[in-house]
VEXDREN-2710 file (C-alpha; in Angstrom, 1 decimal):
% VEXDREN-2710
k/r/px/py/pz
1/MET/0.1/-0.3/0.0
2/ARG/1.1/3.4/-0.9
3/PRO/2.1/6.0/2.0
4/PHE/-0.3/8.4/3.1
5/GLU/1.4/12.0/3.3
6/LEU/-0.1/15.3/3.4
7/SER/1.3/17.3/0.8
8/ARG/3.1/20.8/1.9
9/ARG/0.3/22.4/0.8
10/ASP/-1.8/20.7/2.8
11/ARG/-0.2/20.7/6.1
12/ALA/-0.5/24.5/5.6
13/ALA/-3.9/24.3/5.1
14/LEU/-4.4/21.8/8.2
15/LEU/-2.4/24.2/10.6
16/THR/-4.5/27.0/9.4
17/PHE/-7.6/25.1/10.3
18/LEU/-6.3/24.0/13.4
19/ARG/-5.4/27.1/14.6
20/GLU/-8.7/29.2/13.5
21/LEU/-10.6/26.0/15.4
22/VAL/-8.4/26.5/18.6
23/ARG/-9.4/30.9/18.4
24/ILE/-12.9/29.8/18.1
25/PRO/-14.6/29.1/21.6
26/SER/-16.7/26.1/21.9
27/PRO/-17.7/25.3/25.2
28/SER/-20.5/22.9/25.7
29/CYS/-23.5/23.6/24.0
30/GLU/-21.9/26.8/22.3
31/GLU/-20.1/24.8/19.3
32/GLY/-22.3/26.5/16.5
33/ALA/-19.0/28.9/15.4
34/LEU/-16.5/26.2/15.4
35/ALA/-19.5/23.5/13.4
36/ASP/-19.6/26.4/11.1
37/ARG/-16.0/26.8/10.4
38/VAL/-16.1/22.8/10.5
39/VAL/-18.6/22.2/7.4
40/ARG/-17.0/25.2/5.9
41/GLU/-13.8/23.4/5.9
42/MET/-15.3/20.2/4.2
43/ARG/-16.9/22.0/1.7
44/ASP/-13.7/23.5/0.7
45/LEU/-12.0/20.3/0.8
46/ALA/-15.1/18.6/-1.9
47/PHE/-16.4/16.0/0.8
48/ASP/-19.0/13.7/-0.7
49/GLN/-22.3/14.3/1.3
50/ILE/-21.8/17.2/4.9
51/GLU/-24.6/17.4/6.9
52/VAL/-25.7/18.9/10.0
53/ASP/-28.1/16.8/12.6
54/ALA/-30.8/17.7/15.0
55/ILE/-28.2/18.6/17.5
56/GLY/-26.1/20.5/16.1
57/ASN/-23.3/17.5/15.1
58/VAL/-21.5/18.0/11.6
59/ILE/-21.4/14.8/9.2
60/GLY/-18.8/14.4/6.5
61/ARG/-18.7/11.8/4.5
62/VAL/-16.0/10.6/1.8
63/GLY/-16.5/7.1/-0.5
64/PRO/-19.2/5.6/-1.9
65/ALA/-22.4/5.4/0.6
66/GLN/-22.4/1.3/0.1
67/GLY/-20.8/-1.0/1.9
68/PRO/-19.3/-0.7/5.4
69/THR/-18.7/2.2/7.4
70/LEU/-15.7/3.7/9.5
71/MET/-16.6/6.3/11.3
72/LEU/-13.3/8.9/12.9
73/ASN/-15.0/10.3/15.8
74/ALA/-13.9/13.9/17.4
75/HIS/-15.8/16.1/19.3
76/MET/-16.6/20.3/18.8
77/ASP/-16.4/21.6/22.5
78/THR/-14.2/22.5/25.4
79/VAL/-13.7/23.1/29.1
80/GLN/-14.5/26.8/30.3
81/VAL/-11.2/28.5/30.3
82/SER/-10.2/28.3/34.5
83/ALA/-7.7/30.5/36.3
84/GLU/-7.0/32.4/32.6
85/ASN/-4.3/34.2/35.2
86/ALA/-2.4/31.0/34.7
87/TRP/-2.3/31.0/31.5
88/SER/1.7/31.9/29.8
89/ARG/-0.2/32.5/26.8
90/ASP/-3.4/33.3/25.1
91/PRO/-6.3/30.2/25.6
92/PHE/-7.3/31.5/22.5
93/GLY/-4.1/33.1/20.7
94/ALA/-3.6/29.5/19.1
95/GLU/0.4/30.4/19.1
96/VAL/2.4/28.1/17.8
97/GLU/6.4/28.0/18.8
98/ASP/8.9/25.4/17.9
99/GLY/6.4/23.4/16.1
100/THR/3.7/23.3/19.3
101/LEU/0.6/24.8/19.1
102/TYR/-0.8/26.2/22.3
103/GLY/-4.5/27.1/23.3
104/LEU/-7.6/25.6/25.0
105/GLY/-8.7/22.6/23.3
106/SER/-5.6/22.1/21.3
107/CYS/-5.4/19.1/22.6
108/ASP/-8.4/17.5/23.7
109/MET/-9.4/17.7/21.0
110/LYS/-8.8/20.0/18.5
111/GLY/-5.7/18.7/16.8
112/GLY/-7.3/15.3/16.5
113/LEU/-10.5/16.6/14.9
114/ALA/-8.6/18.1/12.1
115/ALA/-5.8/15.3/12.1
116/MET/-9.3/13.2/10.8
117/VAL/-10.7/16.0/8.3
118/TYR/-7.7/15.9/6.6
119/GLY/-6.9/12.4/6.5
120/ALA/-10.3/12.0/4.9
121/LYS/-9.2/14.2/2.6
122/LEU/-6.1/12.1/1.9
123/LEU/-8.1/9.0/0.8
124/GLN/-10.4/11.3/-1.8
125/GLU/-8.0/9.5/-4.7
126/SER/-8.0/6.0/-2.7
127/GLU/-10.8/3.4/-4.2
128/LEU/-13.1/2.8/-1.3
129/LYS/-15.3/0.5/-0.9
130/GLY/-17.2/1.9/1.8
131/ASN/-16.9/5.1/3.1
132/VAL/-15.4/7.2/6.2
133/VAL/-17.9/9.3/8.1
134/VAL/-15.9/12.2/10.2
135/ALA/-18.4/13.2/13.4
136/CYS/-17.9/16.1/14.8
137/VAL/-20.0/15.9/17.8
138/VAL/-20.9/18.0/20.9
139/GLN/-21.9/17.8/24.3
140/GLU/-18.5/15.6/24.5
141/GLU/-17.1/17.6/27.9
142/THR/-20.3/17.2/29.7
143/CYS/-22.2/14.5/29.0
144/GLU/-20.3/11.9/26.9
145/GLY/-21.4/9.9/24.4
146/LEU/-24.6/11.8/23.9
147/GLY/-24.0/13.2/20.8
148/THR/-22.9/10.0/19.2
149/ARG/-25.9/8.0/20.3
150/THR/-28.0/10.8/18.2
151/LEU/-25.9/10.9/15.7
152/VAL/-26.3/6.7/15.3
153/GLU/-29.8/6.7/16.7
154/GLU/-31.7/9.2/15.2
155/GLY/-29.7/9.7/12.3
156/ASP/-28.7/7.7/9.3
157/VAL/-24.8/6.5/10.3
158/ASP/-25.2/2.7/11.5
159/PRO/-20.6/2.6/11.6
160/ASP/-19.1/-0.9/11.8
161/TRP/-15.7/-0.1/13.8
162/VAL/-15.0/3.8/15.3
163/VAL/-12.1/5.4/15.5
164/LEU/-11.8/8.4/18.7
165/GLY/-9.4/10.8/18.3
166/GLU/-8.9/12.0/22.1
167/PRO/-5.1/12.2/22.7
168/THR/-3.0/9.0/23.0
169/ASN/0.4/10.3/22.3
170/LEU/-0.2/8.9/19.0
171/ASN/-0.5/5.0/20.6
172/VAL/-3.2/3.4/20.5
173/SER/-6.1/3.1/23.1
174/ARG/-8.6/-0.1/24.0
175/GLY/-10.6/1.1/27.2
176/GLN/-11.8/3.2/29.7
177/ARG/-13.1/3.1/33.2
178/GLY/-16.8/3.8/33.1
179/ARG/-18.4/6.6/34.9
180/LEU/-21.5/7.2/37.4
181/GLU/-22.4/10.7/39.0
182/MET/-25.0/10.3/42.2
183/ARG/-26.4/12.5/44.4
184/VAL/-26.9/11.8/48.2
185/VAL/-29.4/14.1/50.1
186/ALA/-28.9/14.5/54.0
187/HIS/-32.2/15.5/55.8
188/GLY/-32.0/17.9/58.9
189/LYS/-34.6/19.8/60.5
190/SER/-34.0/23.4/60.8
191/ALA/-34.2/25.9/64.0
192/HIS/-32.9/29.3/64.4
193/ALA/-28.9/29.0/64.6
194/ALA/-29.4/30.9/67.9
195/SER/-30.7/26.8/69.5
196/PRO/-28.9/24.4/67.5
197/LYS/-30.2/21.9/69.9
198/LEU/-33.9/22.5/68.6
199/GLY/-33.0/20.7/65.1
200/GLU/-30.6/18.6/63.3
201/ASN/-28.2/19.8/61.4
202/ALA/-27.5/18.1/57.6
203/ILE/-24.3/19.4/57.4
204/TYR/-23.3/17.7/60.2
205/ILE/-25.3/14.5/58.8
206/ALA/-23.5/14.7/56.0
207/SER/-20.1/15.1/57.0
208/ARG/-20.7/11.5/58.9
209/LEU/-21.7/10.4/55.5
210/VAL/-19.0/11.9/53.7
211/PHE/-16.3/10.3/56.4
212/GLY/-18.2/6.5/55.3
213/LEU/-18.0/7.1/51.8
214/GLU/-14.2/7.6/52.0
215/LEU/-14.1/5.1/53.6
216/LEU/-15.9/2.8/50.7
217/ALA/-13.3/4.6/48.5
218/GLY/-11.0/2.7/49.6
219/GLN/-12.3/-0.7/49.4
220/LEU/-13.6/-0.9/45.6
221/GLY/-12.9/-3.5/42.7
222/GLU/-9.8/-3.4/41.1
223/ASP/-9.4/-4.6/36.8
224/ASP/-5.9/-5.9/35.7
225/PHE/-6.2/-3.2/32.9
226/LEU/-8.6/-0.6/33.9
227/GLY/-7.2/-0.7/36.7
228/PRO/-9.6/0.7/40.4
229/GLY/-12.6/1.6/40.0
230/THR/-12.8/5.2/42.4
231/LEU/-15.2/7.3/44.5
232/ALA/-14.9/11.2/45.1
233/VAL/-17.0/13.7/46.7
234/THR/-17.1/16.7/44.4
235/GLU/-19.5/19.2/45.8
236/ILE/-21.5/19.9/48.7
237/SER/-24.2/22.3/49.3
238/SER/-26.8/23.1/51.8
239/SER/-30.1/24.9/52.2
240/ALA/-31.2/26.8/54.9
241/GLY/-33.8/29.8/55.3
242/SER/-31.4/31.8/56.3
243/ARG/-27.5/32.3/57.3
244/ASN/-28.8/32.2/60.8
245/ALA/-30.9/28.9/60.6
246/ILE/-29.8/25.2/60.8
247/PRO/-29.4/23.7/57.5
248/ASP/-32.4/20.8/56.9
249/ARG/-31.1/19.6/53.7
250/CYS/-27.4/19.3/52.5
251/THR/-26.7/17.9/49.2
252/LEU/-23.3/15.8/48.2
253/ILE/-22.7/14.7/44.8
254/ILE/-20.1/11.6/43.7
255/ASP/-18.0/11.1/41.0
256/ARG/-17.7/7.2/41.0
257/ARG/-15.3/5.9/38.1
258/LEU/-16.6/2.3/37.3
259/THR/-13.7/-0.5/36.2
260/LEU/-14.7/-3.9/34.5
261/GLY/-17.3/-5.8/36.9
262/GLU/-18.6/-2.8/38.4
263/ASN/-21.9/-1.3/37.1
264/GLU/-24.8/1.2/38.4
265/THR/-26.6/-0.9/41.0
266/LYS/-23.6/-1.9/42.4
267/ALA/-22.2/1.5/43.2
268/LEU/-25.6/2.6/44.2
269/SER/-25.6/-0.2/46.7
270/GLU/-22.4/0.8/48.2
271/VAL/-23.4/4.2/49.0
272/GLN/-26.9/3.1/50.6
273/ARG/-25.0/0.6/53.0
274/VAL/-23.0/3.4/53.9
275/ILE/-25.9/5.7/54.3
276/ALA/-27.9/2.5/56.4
277/ARG/-24.6/2.2/58.4
278/GLU/-25.1/5.7/59.7
279/GLY/-28.7/5.4/60.9
280/VAL/-29.1/8.6/59.0
281/ASP/-32.4/10.2/56.7
282/ALA/-30.5/10.2/53.4
283/ASP/-31.2/9.1/50.2
284/VAL/-28.6/8.5/47.4
285/GLU/-29.9/8.7/43.1
286/VAL/-28.2/9.1/40.2
287/THR/-28.2/12.3/38.5
288/GLY/-29.9/14.1/35.2
289/TYR/-28.1/16.0/32.4
290/ARG/-30.8/17.9/30.7
291/THR/-30.1/21.4/28.6
292/THR/-30.4/22.5/25.5
293/SER/-28.3/22.2/22.7
294/HIS/-26.4/25.3/20.4
295/THR/-29.5/24.4/17.6
296/GLY/-31.8/24.4/20.4
297/TYR/-32.4/20.4/20.1
298/GLU/-33.7/19.7/24.5
299/CYS/-31.1/17.3/25.5
300/ALA/-32.2/15.0/28.5
301/THR/-29.9/11.6/29.5
302/ARG/-28.9/9.9/33.3
303/GLU/-25.5/10.4/34.2
304/PHE/-24.1/6.7/34.0
305/TYR/-21.6/6.2/31.8
306/PRO/-20.6/2.5/31.5
307/ALA/-16.7/1.0/31.1
308/TRP/-15.4/-0.4/27.7
309/VAL/-12.7/-2.9/26.8
310/ILE/-12.3/-4.4/23.2
311/ALA/-9.7/-7.4/23.3
312/ALA/-6.1/-6.8/22.5
313/ASP/-6.5/-9.4/19.7
314/HIS/-9.7/-7.6/18.0
315/PRO/-8.7/-6.9/14.1
316/LEU/-9.3/-3.1/14.6
317/VAL/-6.8/-3.3/17.4
318/GLU/-4.7/-5.1/15.0
319/ALA/-4.9/-2.6/12.2
320/THR/-4.5/0.3/13.9
321/VAL/-1.6/-1.3/15.5
322/GLN/-0.6/-1.9/11.9
323/ALA/-1.2/1.5/10.6
324/VAL/0.3/3.2/13.0
325/GLN/3.6/1.3/12.4
326/ALA/3.2/1.1/8.5
327/GLN/3.1/5.1/8.5
328/LEU/4.8/6.0/11.9
329/LYS/7.4/3.4/11.6
330/ARG/7.3/2.3/15.0
331/ARG/5.0/-0.2/17.0
332/PRO/2.6/2.0/19.1
333/GLN/1.8/1.1/23.3
334/VAL/-1.5/-0.3/23.4
335/THR/-3.4/1.0/26.2
336/ARG/-6.2/2.6/27.9
337/TRP/-7.2/5.8/29.0
338/GLY/-7.8/7.7/32.3
339/PHE/-11.1/9.8/31.8
340/SER/-14.2/9.4/29.7
341/THR/-14.9/9.3/26.0
342/GLU/-17.7/8.8/23.7
343/GLY/-16.5/5.0/23.9
344/VAL/-18.8/4.6/26.6
345/TYR/-21.8/5.3/23.7
346/THR/-20.2/3.2/20.7
347/ALA/-18.5/0.4/22.9
348/GLY/-20.4/0.2/26.1
349/GLU/-24.1/0.3/24.8
350/ALA/-23.3/0.1/21.1
351/ASN/-21.1/-3.2/21.0
352/ILE/-19.7/-1.2/18.0
353/PRO/-15.9/-2.0/17.9
354/THR/-13.9/0.7/18.7
355/VAL/-10.4/2.2/19.7
356/GLY/-8.7/5.6/20.3
357/PHE/-6.0/6.8/18.4
358/GLY/-4.8/10.9/18.5
359/PRO/-2.1/13.6/18.6
360/GLY/-1.7/14.9/22.2
361/ARG/-0.8/13.9/25.4
362/GLU/-3.9/12.8/27.4
363/GLU/-2.4/14.5/30.7
364/LEU/-2.3/17.7/28.6
365/ALA/-6.4/17.9/28.7
366/HIS/-7.8/20.2/30.9
367/THR/-4.5/22.5/32.2
368/THR/-3.3/25.8/31.2
369/ASP/-1.2/26.3/28.4
370/GLU/-2.6/23.3/26.6
371/HIS/-0.9/22.1/23.6
372/VAL/-0.1/19.6/20.8
373/ARG/2.6/18.9/18.9
374/VAL/1.9/20.1/14.9
375/ASP/4.1/17.1/13.4
376/ASP/1.6/14.3/15.9
377/VAL/-1.2/15.9/14.1
378/TYR/0.3/15.1/10.6
379/ALA/1.1/12.6/11.6
380/ALA/-2.0/11.4/12.9
381/ALA/-4.0/12.1/9.6
382/ALA/-1.9/10.0/7.6
383/VAL/-2.7/7.1/10.1
384/TYR/-6.4/7.7/9.8
385/ALA/-6.0/7.5/6.3
386/ARG/-4.0/4.3/6.0
387/LEU/-6.1/2.8/8.5
388/ALA/-9.4/3.9/6.5
389/ALA/-7.6/2.3/3.6
390/THR/-6.7/-1.0/5.3
391/LEU/-10.5/-1.1/6.5
392/LEU/-12.2/-0.5/3.4
393/GLY/-9.5/-1.1/0.7
END
């Protein structure tokens, strides 16, 4: 098979495209301007078909409609800028220095998105026996899997394989832990703060639960590949009639990472046992996600995202490793992500063979001075093209 390489002109165009993506703020539910820019680039590159679906995902196709489908999946949204004063550069400046591009979302994951668009462009002269769908989805940072679920279940995309462009440092990821968000509400009794003994302070009740949850966190399951399950209390809030009243309600938010062998039922029952052991009035439930997309689509789901792993000897894993080795002249590591991705839907729910491969280092996601090596973005585009030609050629 011929090597896939971006021309000098294509490299310049890809870098211009990526810098413009970074300069366009695109927090979750505000991806509209970025989506317009992606559509324009796909049109300029003469994709065979381009559409924006109801929730605001951008879908571009290359290759014949008949035959199998490879989905290259990237998300358009980013987290909000945090601690802007801690950045040494403008988070939206897209500065390039010594071959590295800096900016919010450059690593997570506008670098991967740009590489996927240009990887598909490299295939336009190939004789494909199927099609490549570049799916640029919304709201991954706040509700991973939602955009892709909408794309597959409400649209006409039926992928046989999925490649996620989240950062892997040009290695291959074959799984991740799941995620469950729970809300615990401790119920007390209100009274004037001048007479606290007349009430029952819900904050004190919640503090006992926090201690019990901290003990529980050290007793969770572990998987040899995905690692341990984890539990963390990430938010505490209380309510009372005023600041000089005893709170009658205190709410805890729990981030629970699920390894293989753990599920929603198990995680909920563990917390319920902590409540029962403390003998307090409290309840626990899975939180709900509800919002409106940048197109006005009403989104609602429960905050449960399953763990997933694809076998190391699965043909898709082997094909991806071979594509990386052929293009980059090195054998990639086969590893896992520490964070959550759209794979919670594609692999965890829909059972579509899914792997991850992308430019950038995982540990740079959501950090100040986030960055990605430009040469790695070019390399990723070539690997995407080679993998597609292997699967569809």
